[in-house]
Phi, psi and omega in degrees: 000323180302312182296321180295314180293324178297319178295319177296318179297316179298326183283321189252343185258093183244077179256132178247138180231059187300320179296314179292320179300320180294319178297319179297315180299317179298315180296319178297317180297319178297316180295319180297320180297321186269000184246156174277179185299319180296315178297322179295319179298317178297317179298315180296321176297317178298314180296318178298317179295317178297319178296320178296316179297317179297315180297319180294317180291326176296318179294320178297320178295316178298316180297317179298317178296321179295315180296321178298313179297320179296316179296319178296320179297314180297319180295317179294320180292325180293323180265009185086143182293141183289137177227117179298318181298317180295317179296318179298318179294318179297319178296319179296318178296318179298317179296321179295318179294323180292327180288331181282000000 
């Protein structure tokens, strides 16, 4: 299921953050310039871990939204698809019956 949801996310979730990506790159370059080799390795490990966490949470969010939409679809189909016109007509009939 994980692979299937990942494939769906890759297909439908096309968000670009060019401004934020540029800010991250600039901050990384500044930190790399000002740090020694040990500090850079620690920084890269931290960034890799944060990226993994972010990717996992994005997939979990996408999966939760997909499951919610799927459940709503099943619920609507079980009760018949919603029709505003039909509901409006039923309300009008009810009001007419109450007036009589």
